[in-house]
C-alpha positions as CSV (number, residue, x, y, z in Angstrom):
1,M,22.7,48.9,29.1
2,A,19.4,48.4,30.9
3,E,18.8,45.2,32.7
4,G,15.9,44.0,30.4
5,L,17.9,44.6,27.2
6,E,20.9,42.4,27.8
7,R,20.0,39.4,25.6
8,G,22.0,37.1,23.3
9,P,21.2,36.7,19.6
10,V,17.5,36.0,18.9
11,N,16.7,32.8,17.1
12,V,14.3,33.7,14.3
13,P,12.5,30.7,12.8
14,Q,13.3,30.1,9.2
15,P,10.6,29.3,6.7
16,V,10.5,25.6,6.0
17,T,9.5,24.4,2.6
18,P,7.3,21.3,2.9
19,P,8.3,18.3,0.9
20,A,6.7,18.1,-2.5
21,L,3.6,15.9,-2.6
22,P,2.7,14.0,-5.7
23,D,0.2,15.6,-8.0
24,L,-3.3,14.7,-6.7
25,G,-4.7,14.5,-10.3
26,I,-2.2,11.7,-11.1
27,R,-2.9,10.0,-7.9
28,V,-6.7,10.0,-8.6
29,V,-5.9,8.3,-12.0
30,Y,-3.8,5.7,-10.2
31,M,-6.6,5.2,-7.6
32,L,-9.1,4.5,-10.3
33,L,-6.8,2.1,-11.9
34,F,-6.1,0.2,-8.6
35,A,-9.8,0.2,-7.7
36,V,-10.4,-1.8,-10.9
37,V,-7.3,-4.0,-10.2
38,F,-8.7,-4.6,-6.7
39,W,-12.1,-5.6,-8.2
40,V,-10.3,-8.1,-10.5
41,L,-8.3,-9.3,-7.6
42,T,-11.4,-10.2,-5.6
43,W,-12.6,-12.5,-8.5
44,I,-9.1,-14.1,-8.6
45,L,-9.4,-14.6,-4.8
46,A,-12.8,-16.2,-5.2
47,A,-11.5,-18.6,-7.8
48,T,-8.4,-19.4,-5.7
49,T,-10.6,-20.1,-2.7
50,L,-12.9,-22.5,-4.6
51,M,-9.9,-24.3,-6.1
52,Q,-8.3,-24.6,-2.7
53,L,-11.6,-25.9,-1.3
54,V,-11.8,-28.6,-4.0
55,V,-8.2,-29.6,-3.5
56,R,-8.8,-29.8,0.3
57,L,-11.9,-32.0,-0.2
58,L,-10.1,-34.3,-2.6
59,N,-6.7,-34.6,-1.0
60,G,-7.4,-33.8,2.7
61,R,-4.9,-31.0,2.7
62,P,-4.4,-27.6,1.0
63,H,-2.2,-27.3,-2.0
64,P,1.1,-25.6,-1.0
65,D,1.4,-23.6,-4.2
66,L,-2.1,-22.3,-3.8
67,V,-1.3,-21.4,-0.1
68,R,1.7,-19.4,-1.3
69,F,-0.3,-17.7,-4.0
70,G,-3.1,-16.9,-1.6
71,A,-0.7,-15.3,0.8
72,S,1.0,-13.3,-1.9
73,L,-2.4,-12.2,-3.2
74,A,-3.3,-11.1,0.3
75,R,-0.2,-9.0,0.6
76,Y,-0.9,-7.4,-2.8
77,A,-4.5,-6.6,-1.7
78,R,-3.1,-4.9,1.4
79,Q,-0.8,-2.8,-0.6
80,I,-3.7,-1.7,-2.8
81,I,-5.9,-0.9,0.1
82,E,-3.2,1.1,1.8
83,F,-2.6,3.1,-1.4
84,L,-6.4,3.7,-1.9
85,T,-6.9,4.9,1.7
86,F,-3.8,7.2,1.7
87,V,-1.9,5.2,4.2
88,T,1.0,5.2,1.8
89,E,2.1,7.1,-1.3
90,L,3.9,4.0,-2.8
91,T,2.0,2.7,-5.8
92,P,1.7,-1.1,-5.8
93,Y,2.7,-3.6,-8.5
94,P,3.3,-3.1,-11.4
95,F,4.9,0.2,-10.3
96,A,6.8,-1.6,-7.5
97,A,8.0,-5.1,-7.0
98,W,5.4,-7.9,-6.4
99,P,5.0,-8.3,-2.7
100,V,7.1,-11.2,-1.3
101,E,6.8,-13.2,1.8
102,G,8.4,-11.6,4.8
């Protein structure tokens, strides 16, 4: 054989099927739903903030249950924001567990 033709087996790239993405139409519906949930969440946050302020003014320290609730609410808000901005495909509560501390 000629010098340039002595080669081993040729690796031919195989077509790769991309993983299936969720249907964008369904995601848009979820996004609208979670945009409304986020709007309601901001009002709950405002009420929690005012209650915590009153408790702090009266007792000199924040209420521990409101602190935990506020932290949990913040984690939930983050999950919603990450879903709305396409950071994640995971739908937040109630389609997943409520975010816990950690």
